[in-house]
C-alpha positions in Angstrom: -137.5 108.0 96.5 -138.0 104.4 97.6 -140.1 103.9 100.7 -140.1 99.8 101.3 -141.7 98.2 104.0 -142.3 101.6 105.8 -145.6 102.6 105.5 -147.3 99.9 107.2 -145.6 100.8 110.6 -146.2 104.5 110.7 -149.0 106.1 112.9 -149.7 109.1 110.4 -150.0 107.6 107.0 -150.9 110.8 105.5 -147.9 112.8 106.7 -145.7 110.1 105.7 -146.8 109.9 102.2 -146.5 113.8 101.8 -143.3 113.8 103.4 -141.9 111.1 100.8 -143.6 112.9 98.0 -142.2 116.5 98.9 -138.8 114.9 98.7 -139.4 114.3 95.2 -138.8 116.8 92.5 -141.1 117.2 89.4 -140.9 114.3 87.2 -139.4 111.9 89.7 -140.8 108.9 91.0 -142.0 107.8 94.6 -141.8 103.8 95.2 -143.6 102.5 97.9 -143.6 98.5 98.7 -146.0 97.2 101.5 -146.6 93.8 102.5 -149.7 92.2 100.7 -152.4 91.2 103.3 -153.7 88.2 101.4 -150.1 86.7 100.9 -148.1 87.8 104.0 -150.5 87.6 106.7 -153.0 85.2 104.6 -155.4 87.4 107.0 -157.5 90.6 106.7 -157.2 91.3 110.6 -154.7 92.4 113.0 -152.6 91.9 114.7 -149.7 90.6 112.5 -148.3 87.2 113.4 -145.2 87.7 111.9 -144.6 91.7 112.5 -146.4 92.5 115.5 -145.2 96.3 115.0 -147.4 96.3 111.9 -150.3 98.9 112.4 -152.3 98.4 109.1 -153.0 95.6 106.6 -152.8 96.5 102.7 -154.4 95.4 99.4 -153.4 97.3 96.2 -157.2 99.0 96.3 -156.4 100.0 100.4 -152.8 101.4 99.5 -154.0 103.4 96.5 -156.8 104.7 98.7 -154.4 105.9 101.5 -152.4 107.9 98.6 -155.5 109.4 97.4 -156.4 110.7 100.8 -152.9 111.8 101.4 -152.0 113.8 98.1 -153.5 116.8 96.4 -155.4 115.5 93.1 -153.5 115.9 90.0 -149.9 116.4 91.9 -148.9 113.0 90.9 -149.8 110.1 88.4 -149.9 106.4 89.2 -147.2 104.9 87.0 -147.5 101.2 88.1 -149.4 99.3 91.0 -149.3 95.6 91.4 -148.7 92.4 93.5 -145.4 90.8 94.0 -145.3 87.2 94.1 -142.4 85.9 92.4 -141.6 82.6 93.8 -144.5 82.4 96.2 -145.5 79.1 97.6 -149.1 79.2 97.7 -149.4 75.5 99.3 -148.0 76.5 102.5 -150.2 76.5 105.7 -151.0 79.7 107.1 -149.1 78.9 110.5 -145.9 78.7 108.4 -144.0 81.7 107.4 -144.7 82.8 103.4 -141.9 81.8 101.3 -141.4 84.0 98.3 -142.3 87.5 97.5 -145.5 88.7 99.0 -145.5 92.7 98.3 -147.6 95.3 96.7 -145.5 97.9 95.0 -146.8 101.3 93.8 -145.0 103.8 91.7 -146.2 107.3 91.5 -144.7 110.1 89.2 -144.7 113.6 90.7 -146.3 116.0 88.3 -147.0 119.7 88.2 -150.2 120.9 89.5 -152.4 122.3 86.8 -154.0 126.0 86.8 -157.4 124.2 86.8 -159.6 122.8 89.3 -161.4 119.6 89.2 -164.8 121.3 89.9 -166.2 125.1 89.9 -167.2 126.1 93.1 -170.6 127.4 93.7 -170.9 130.0 96.3 -174.1 129.7 98.3 -176.3 132.5 99.2 -179.5 132.8 101.2 -182.4 133.6 99.3 -185.3 133.9 101.9 -185.7 133.2 105.5 -186.0 129.3 105.2 -184.1 127.6 107.7 -180.7 126.2 106.8 -181.5 127.0 103.0 -183.3 123.6 102.5 -186.2 123.3 100.1 -189.8 122.1 101.5 -190.0 118.4 102.0 -192.6 115.7 102.9 -192.4 112.6 105.1 -193.7 109.8 103.2 -194.3 106.5 104.7 -192.6 103.5 102.8 -194.1 100.3 102.2 -193.3 97.7 105.0 -190.6 94.8 103.9 -192.6 92.2 105.4 -190.2 89.3 104.5 -186.9 90.4 104.2 -184.3 87.6 102.7 -181.0 88.8 103.5 -179.7 90.7 106.9 -176.4 91.9 107.5 -175.5 92.6 111.2 -172.5 94.5 112.5 -171.4 93.8 116.0 -167.9 95.1 116.1 -167.2 95.0 119.8 -165.0 93.5 122.6 -166.1 90.0 124.1 -168.1 91.5 126.9 -170.2 93.9 124.7 -171.0 90.8 122.4 -171.9 88.9 125.3 -174.6 91.5 126.3 -175.7 92.0 122.6 -176.8 88.3 122.5 -180.4 88.8 123.4 -180.7 91.3 120.9 -179.4 88.9 118.2 -181.6 86.2 119.5 -184.5 88.2 119.1 -183.6 89.3 115.5 -183.4 85.5 114.7 -186.8 85.0 116.1 -188.2 87.9 114.3 -186.7 87.0 111.0 -186.7 83.0 111.2 -186.6 82.6 107.5 -183.9 85.3 106.7 -180.3 84.6 105.9 -178.4 86.5 108.5 -174.5 87.4 108.1 -172.9 88.6 111.3 -169.6 90.5 111.2 -167.5 90.6 114.3 -164.3 90.9 115.6 -162.0 87.7 114.8 -162.1 86.9 118.8 -166.0 86.7 118.7 -166.1 84.4 115.6 -165.9 80.9 117.8 -169.0 82.1 120.2 -171.0 83.6 117.4 -170.6 80.4 115.5 -171.8 78.3 118.7 -175.1 80.2 118.9 -176.2 78.6 115.7 -178.1 82.1 115.1 -176.4 83.1 111.9 -176.0 81.4 108.2 -172.6 83.1 107.9 -170.2 84.7 110.3 -167.4 87.4 109.0 -164.2 88.2 110.8 -163.5 92.2 110.6 -161.2 93.9 113.2 -162.2 97.4 113.2 -160.6 97.8 116.6 -157.6 95.9 118.2 -158.4 93.0 120.4 -156.6 94.5 123.3 -158.4 98.0 123.8 -155.5 99.2 125.9 -153.0 99.3 122.8 -152.5 102.3 120.6 -155.6 103.7 119.2 -156.1 102.8 115.5 -157.2 104.7 112.5 -160.7 103.3 112.3 -161.7 105.2 109.1 -158.4 104.1 107.5 -160.2 100.6 107.3 -162.9 101.8 104.8 -161.3 100.0 101.8 -160.6 96.7 103.6 -164.2 96.8 104.9 -165.4 97.0 101.4 -163.5 94.1 100.2 -164.7 92.0 103.1 -168.2 92.6 103.2 -169.6 92.2 99.8 -173.0 91.5 98.4 -176.4 93.1 98.5 -179.1 93.1 101.8 -182.4 93.9 102.2 -181.6 95.1 106.1 -178.1 96.5 107.3 -177.9 97.2 111.0 -175.2 98.2 113.3 -175.7 96.9 116.9 -173.0 98.9 118.6 -174.0 101.4 121.0 -171.0 103.6 120.4 -171.4 105.3 116.9 -167.8 104.8 116.0 -168.6 102.1 113.5 -171.6 103.8 112.1 -169.6 105.4 109.2 -169.4 101.5 107.8 -173.3 101.3 107.1 -173.1 103.6 104.1 -170.6 101.3 102.6 -173.3 98.4 102.5 -175.6 98.0 99.6 -178.7 97.6 101.5 -182.5 98.8 100.9 -182.9 99.8 104.7 -180.2 100.7 107.2 -180.7 100.9 111.0 -178.7 101.7 114.1 -178.4 104.2 117.2 -178.2 108.0 116.9 -180.5 110.2 115.1 -180.9 111.3 111.3 -179.3 115.0 112.1 -175.7 113.2 112.7 -176.4 110.1 110.5 -178.7 110.9 107.6 -178.4 107.6 105.8 -180.2 105.9 108.8 -183.8 104.6 107.8 -184.4 103.2 111.4 -182.8 104.9 114.0 -182.8 104.7 118.1 -181.6 107.9 120.1 -179.2 107.3 122.8 -179.1 108.9 125.8 -175.6 111.0 126.0 -175.3 110.4 129.6 -175.4 106.7 129.5 -171.5 106.7 130.1 -171.9 108.5 133.7 -170.9 107.1 137.1 -174.0 105.3 137.2 -173.7 103.3 134.1 -171.8 100.4 133.5 -168.2 101.1 134.9 -165.3 99.9 132.3 -161.9 99.7 133.3 -158.8 99.1 130.7 -156.0 97.6 132.5 -152.7 97.7 130.8 -150.0 95.0 130.8 -147.7 97.5 132.9 -150.1 96.8 135.7 -149.5 93.3 136.3 -146.1 91.7 137.5 -144.5 88.5 136.5 -141.7 86.3 137.1 -139.3 84.1 134.8 -138.1 84.9 131.3 -140.4 87.6 130.0 -140.1 90.2 127.3 -142.0 93.1 128.3 -142.8 96.4 126.2 -145.3 99.2 127.1 -148.4 97.0 126.2 -147.5 93.4 126.5 -146.0 90.7 128.5 -144.5 88.1 126.2 -143.7 84.5 127.5 -141.4 81.4 126.6 -143.2 78.6 128.1 -140.0 76.4 128.0 -137.9 78.8 129.8 -140.1 79.5 132.6 -139.4 77.2 136.0 -142.5 75.5 137.1 -142.4 75.7 140.8 -146.1 75.9 141.5 -146.4 79.9 141.5 -148.2 82.1 139.4 -146.2 83.3 136.5 -148.3 86.8 135.9 -150.3 88.5 138.4 -151.9 91.8 139.3 -153.5 94.4 139.3 -154.9 94.5 142.9 -157.7 96.9 142.2 -160.3 97.6 145.1 -163.7 96.9 144.2 -167.1 98.0 145.1 -169.6 95.0 145.7 -171.4 94.2 142.3 -171.3 91.8 139.3 -168.3 91.7 137.5 -166.9 90.5 134.1 -163.1 90.3 133.4 -161.8 90.0 129.7 -158.0 89.2 129.5 -156.3 90.0 126.4 -154.3 87.0 125.9 -152.8 85.2 122.8 -151.8 81.7 123.4 -149.2 80.6 120.7 -150.9 77.3 118.9 -147.5 76.1 117.5 -146.0 75.4 121.2 -147.3 72.7 123.1 -148.5 73.4 126.4 -151.4 75.2 128.5 -151.8 78.2 130.5 -154.1 78.3 133.2 -156.1 81.4 135.2 -157.9 82.2 138.2 -159.6 85.2 139.5 -159.3 86.1 143.3 -160.7 88.8 145.5 -158.8 89.1 148.8 -157.2 86.0 147.9 -160.3 84.0 147.7 -160.5 82.3 144.0 -163.8 83.1 142.9 -163.3 81.6 139.2 -160.9 79.5 137.4 -160.1 77.5 134.3 -157.5 77.0 131.4 -157.3 78.4 128.2 -158.1 76.4 125.3 -158.7 77.0 121.5 -158.5 80.7 120.3 -161.7 81.9 122.4 -161.1 83.4 125.8 -164.1 82.3 127.8 -166.1 85.1 129.5 -165.1 85.4 133.3 -168.0 86.5 135.5 -167.6 86.8 139.2 -169.4 88.6 142.1 -167.7 90.6 144.7 -169.5 90.7 148.0 -167.0 93.0 149.9 -166.8 96.6 149.8 -163.0 97.3 148.8 -162.4 93.7 148.0 -158.9 93.3 146.4 -159.1 92.1 142.9 -156.3 89.8 141.3 -155.9 88.0 138.1 -153.1 85.4 137.9 -151.7 83.2 135.1 -150.4 79.6 136.2 -148.9 76.7 134.7 -150.9 73.3 134.6 -149.4 70.6 136.4 -147.4 68.1 134.8 -148.1 69.8 131.7 -145.6 72.2 129.7 -146.4 75.9 129.7 -147.7 77.4 126.0 -145.9 80.6 124.7 -148.0 83.2 125.2 -148.6 87.2 125.0 -150.6 88.9 127.6 -151.9 92.7 126.9 -153.7 93.3 130.1 -157.5 93.2 130.3 -161.2 94.8 130.4 -162.8 94.7 133.9 -166.5 95.6 133.6 -168.9 96.4 136.6 -172.6 96.2 136.0 -174.3 99.2 137.7 -177.9 100.1 138.1 -178.0 103.2 135.8 -180.5 105.6 135.6 -180.3 105.4 131.7 -181.0 102.3 129.7 -178.2 99.6 130.1 -176.5 98.8 126.6 -177.9 95.2 126.1 -181.2 97.3 126.6 -180.6 99.6 124.0 -179.4 96.7 121.5 -182.7 95.0 121.8 -184.8 98.0 121.9 -183.4 98.5 118.4 -184.2 95.4 117.1 -187.7 95.5 118.3 -188.1 99.0 116.5 -186.6 97.3 113.3 -189.1 94.3 113.4 -192.1 96.9 114.3 -191.1 99.3 111.4 -190.3 96.5 108.8 -193.2 94.1 109.5 -196.0 96.5 110.5 -195.5 100.3 110.4 -193.4 101.0 107.4 -189.9 103.1 107.2 -190.6 107.0 107.4 -188.0 108.4 104.7 -188.0 112.1 103.4 -188.7 113.1 100.0 -187.6 116.3 98.5 -189.9 117.4 95.3 -188.2 118.4 92.2 -187.4 122.1 91.7 
């Protein structure tokens, strides 16, 4: 059974691998070939510049990790796993498509499952009234680490959330002025993070797509890639994302102290934790709307899909009118931030201008430049004001090729619970207090 260049495009990799192996007889072989992330993309983050339909990136370890997750142990044997780089040109720039083989190949042999199991299963029974059958434990206060030298910070958010987390990141730097701080962010936030000057190192890792209106990704499926991207040992590892969907990455970091939002019942590996109000996403909290590309109109020569509007700038007639516009949402009065999801092709000459209008009055305008999308903050004073975002050609300049995926509209509200920027700042303050003064509380279970 040969599955060439298929696994990286399917949504449910577990079902695909099981189906393929199910079609192989005992003693037969399944051959899986996928593009190598470091040879084909020359990147560790989606989206793919050469295959936009690709859903996952692979290294040999990541491919084997998915196989082990999908198949029953001892139902197969790995007969060969390796890189195929015959004729590969390592001198080409990343902006040029790769030349030569750039694949990973895995050969599996299907084997009969043995009668014995991997482990003996022990049936647990209650021996007394002790709650949850746990042994008695004592809370011990761990000595404070007053001078951490290496700190890892995870801030795997979209642009607006990253901006709202800057006060917490600034407080972390002032609290540990001599520490070497490594920040892990989405690739779209790297430029802004480096410009702050707060970090010795900024690492790009895309656990979510830049455009949150795209199809949901298998976040936990990026475990192996995270291990390969984030290496080394740290005194402190802290996850500053308010939502808990990235908290599972903390145990993968070799750190003496781990901190994040939540509680020990759900995340037992947290040494320092800040409980979060479960109602913080209610109506009075910050209001977030994901605006998909299908809610916008366009003119000229475009290629439209469910998730994007792709433009060839040289084929669009420039007559002084907008080329993309929408979605005409009626807004309540308040402060807003709009985060467009757009990729400008750096290989094509030209510019793309933008503006934001409410009731046809322009409140914010600019020109896209570089890889980073600037924050677009504006205030609406009228009840029911009609919001519009537009893309324009620039006078006397060619229009660059671009892909537009919609955007993210955030309204700052007056919440009865804490704002997410307050949660992140409080977590940093708690970390400073515990590490430099009070010590870290940990549980100790006496030996039986």
